[in-house]
C-alpha positions in Angstrom: -104.4 93.1 -52.4 -101.2 92.6 -50.5 -99.0 89.7 -51.5 -97.6 87.6 -48.7 -93.9 87.3 -48.6 -92.6 83.8 -49.6 -90.8 81.8 -47.0 -87.0 81.8 -47.5 -85.3 78.4 -47.0 -81.8 79.4 -47.9 -79.3 78.9 -45.1 -78.2 82.5 -45.6 -81.5 83.8 -44.2 -81.4 81.6 -41.1 -80.8 82.9 -37.6 -77.1 82.9 -36.7 -77.8 80.4 -34.0 -79.6 78.0 -36.3 -76.8 78.2 -38.9 -74.2 77.3 -36.2 -76.4 74.4 -35.0 -76.7 73.0 -38.6 -73.0 73.3 -39.2 -72.3 71.4 -35.9 -74.7 68.7 -36.8 -73.0 68.3 -40.3 -69.6 67.9 -38.6 -71.0 65.3 -36.2 -72.6 63.3 -39.1 -69.4 63.4 -41.1 -67.3 61.9 -38.3 -69.8 59.5 -36.8 -71.5 57.8 -39.8 -69.3 55.1 -41.2 -68.2 55.4 -44.8 -69.3 52.4 -46.9 -66.8 51.6 -49.7 -67.4 49.0 -52.4 -65.3 46.0 -52.1 -64.2 43.6 -54.8 -64.0 39.9 -54.0 -61.2 38.0 -55.9 -61.7 34.3 -56.4 -59.0 31.9 -55.3 -56.9 30.3 -58.1 -58.4 26.9 -57.4 -61.9 28.4 -57.9 -60.9 30.1 -61.1 -59.4 26.9 -62.4 -62.6 25.0 -61.5 -64.6 27.4 -63.7 -62.5 26.6 -66.8 -63.9 24.3 -69.4 -62.3 20.9 -70.1 -60.1 22.2 -72.9 -58.8 25.2 -70.9 -58.0 22.9 -67.9 -56.1 20.6 -70.3 -54.3 23.5 -71.8 -53.3 24.9 -68.4 -51.9 21.6 -67.3 -49.8 21.1 -70.4 -48.5 24.7 -70.6 -47.6 24.5 -66.9 -45.5 21.4 -67.5 -43.8 22.9 -70.5 -43.0 26.1 -68.7 -41.5 24.1 -65.8 -39.3 22.2 -68.1 -38.3 25.3 -69.9 -37.5 27.1 -66.7 -35.2 24.2 -65.7 -33.3 24.6 -69.0 -33.2 28.4 -69.3 -33.8 29.9 -65.9 -36.7 32.0 -67.3 -39.6 32.2 -64.8 -42.2 29.5 -65.5 -45.0 31.8 -64.3 -44.1 34.2 -67.1 -43.8 31.6 -69.8 -47.1 30.0 -68.9 -48.9 33.2 -68.3 -47.9 34.7 -71.6 -49.0 31.5 -73.4 -52.4 31.6 -71.8 -52.9 35.3 -72.5 -51.4 35.5 -76.0 -52.9 32.3 -77.4 -56.4 32.9 -75.8 -56.2 29.4 -74.4 -55.2 28.1 -77.8 -58.4 29.2 -79.5 -56.9 31.0 -82.4 -55.7 29.5 -85.7 -52.1 30.6 -85.1 -51.9 28.7 -81.8 -53.9 25.6 -83.1 -52.8 25.1 -86.6 -49.3 26.6 -86.3 -48.7 25.6 -82.7 -47.6 29.2 -82.1 -48.5 30.1 -78.6 -47.0 33.5 -78.5 -47.9 35.1 -81.7 -44.3 35.4 -83.0 -44.3 36.6 -86.6 -42.1 35.1 -89.4 -39.7 37.1 -91.5 -37.2 36.2 -94.2 -34.6 35.2 -91.5 -36.9 32.5 -90.1 -35.7 29.0 -91.2 -38.7 27.0 -89.9 -42.2 26.5 -91.1 -44.6 29.4 -91.6 -48.3 29.9 -91.4 -50.3 32.2 -93.7 -53.0 33.5 -91.4 -54.9 35.2 -94.2 -55.4 32.0 -96.2 -54.9 29.4 -93.4 -52.1 27.7 -95.2 -48.9 26.1 -93.8 -45.7 26.3 -95.7 -42.5 24.3 -95.1 -40.4 27.5 -95.2 -40.6 31.3 -95.8 -38.8 30.7 -99.1 -41.7 28.4 -100.2 -44.2 31.0 -99.3 -42.2 33.6 -101.4 -41.9 31.2 -104.3 -45.6 30.5 -104.4 -47.2 33.8 -103.3 -44.4 36.3 -104.1 -42.1 38.5 -102.0 -44.6 41.4 -101.7 -47.3 39.1 -100.4 -44.9 37.7 -97.8 -43.7 41.1 -96.7 -47.2 42.6 -96.3 -49.1 39.5 -95.3 -50.0 38.0 -91.9 -47.2 35.5 -91.8 -46.4 33.7 -88.5 -43.8 31.1 -87.3 -45.1 27.6 -87.2 -43.9 24.7 -85.1 -44.4 20.9 -84.9 -45.4 21.1 -81.2 -46.2 23.5 -78.4 -42.9 22.5 -76.8 -41.0 23.9 -79.8 -43.1 27.1 -79.5 -42.1 27.5 -75.8 -38.4 26.9 -76.6 -38.4 29.4 -79.5 -40.1 32.0 -77.2 -37.4 31.5 -74.6 -34.7 31.7 -77.2 -35.9 35.2 -77.9 -35.7 36.1 -74.2 -32.1 34.7 -74.0 -30.9 37.5 -76.3 -29.2 40.6 -74.8 -32.3 42.7 -75.3 -34.3 40.7 -72.8 -31.6 40.1 -70.3 -33.5 41.9 -67.5 -36.5 39.5 -68.1 -34.3 36.4 -67.5 -32.7 38.0 -64.4 -36.0 39.0 -62.9 -36.6 37.6 -59.4 -40.4 37.5 -59.7 -43.2 37.7 -62.3 -44.0 41.4 -61.6 -40.4 42.4 -62.1 -40.3 40.3 -65.3 -43.5 41.9 -66.6 -42.0 45.4 -66.1 -38.8 44.3 -67.9 -40.8 43.1 -70.8 -42.3 46.6 -71.3 -39.0 48.3 -70.8 -37.4 46.0 -73.5 -40.2 46.9 -76.0 -41.9 43.5 -76.1 -45.2 45.3 -75.9 -46.0 49.0 -76.3 -49.1 49.2 -74.0 -48.3 49.6 -70.3 -51.6 47.7 -69.6 -49.8 44.5 -70.8 -48.2 44.4 -67.3 -51.6 44.3 -65.6 -53.1 41.8 -68.0 -50.2 39.4 -67.7 -49.9 39.6 -63.9 -53.7 39.1 -63.6 -53.5 35.9 -65.6 -50.6 34.7 -63.5 -52.3 35.5 -60.2 -55.8 34.3 -61.3 -54.5 30.8 -61.9 -51.8 30.6 -59.3 -49.0 30.4 -61.9 -46.6 32.1 -59.5 -46.4 28.8 -57.6 -44.5 27.4 -60.6 -41.5 29.6 -59.6 -41.2 27.8 -56.3 -41.2 24.2 -57.5 -38.1 22.4 -56.5 -36.6 19.2 -58.0 -37.1 15.9 -56.2 -34.3 13.7 -55.0 -33.7 12.5 -58.6 -33.5 16.1 -59.9 -37.0 15.8 -61.6 -39.5 18.7 -61.5 -42.0 17.2 -64.0 -42.6 14.7 -66.8 -43.2 15.7 -70.4 -45.1 13.3 -72.7 -44.9 13.4 -76.5 -48.6 12.9 -76.8 
């Protein structure tokens, strides 16, 4: 019995003319069929704000006002002050931002003269010295101890006081939020380069960059701050 040869489908066994024809068709397909690329739709800031829950919308309004006031006093971009508060406090969901009013996660050390918050045991102390007296110096040094404030306004002011030091001079002099975010990394505020993207995303998602364009009215007023 004689076995029949199997049919070869490899392009290498094709007739030269057929190979040339296939190559020509491939080129034609490559240049005539449109390339479909995935697109990402970014919601407008007003749409993002509309999706926030009631607490987040209240927080955003308050922190925007505080950032505007602070910018008027210090020259620090309000978009950065507000954006960092939203990102670092998680919309004031954490104990540090709620109980200690600390919106930026600033830790407390022995040179801090204000109130402190022991995050491990959820206890407020009138001073770092009180914490040391009650819990011991070793506990204070190795514990999760954070600065505590009487209000969010105090937290914003203390955060800006940090930026008004020589180390963060480039942040204060930044002309826009992107430049300021880059300066934060260069100054060592955060070690992860992704911090730039996360901060700018928050700012752009909720239109916080518009805060940097607010001008005072005829009476020199850019906003009103209420105690309650």
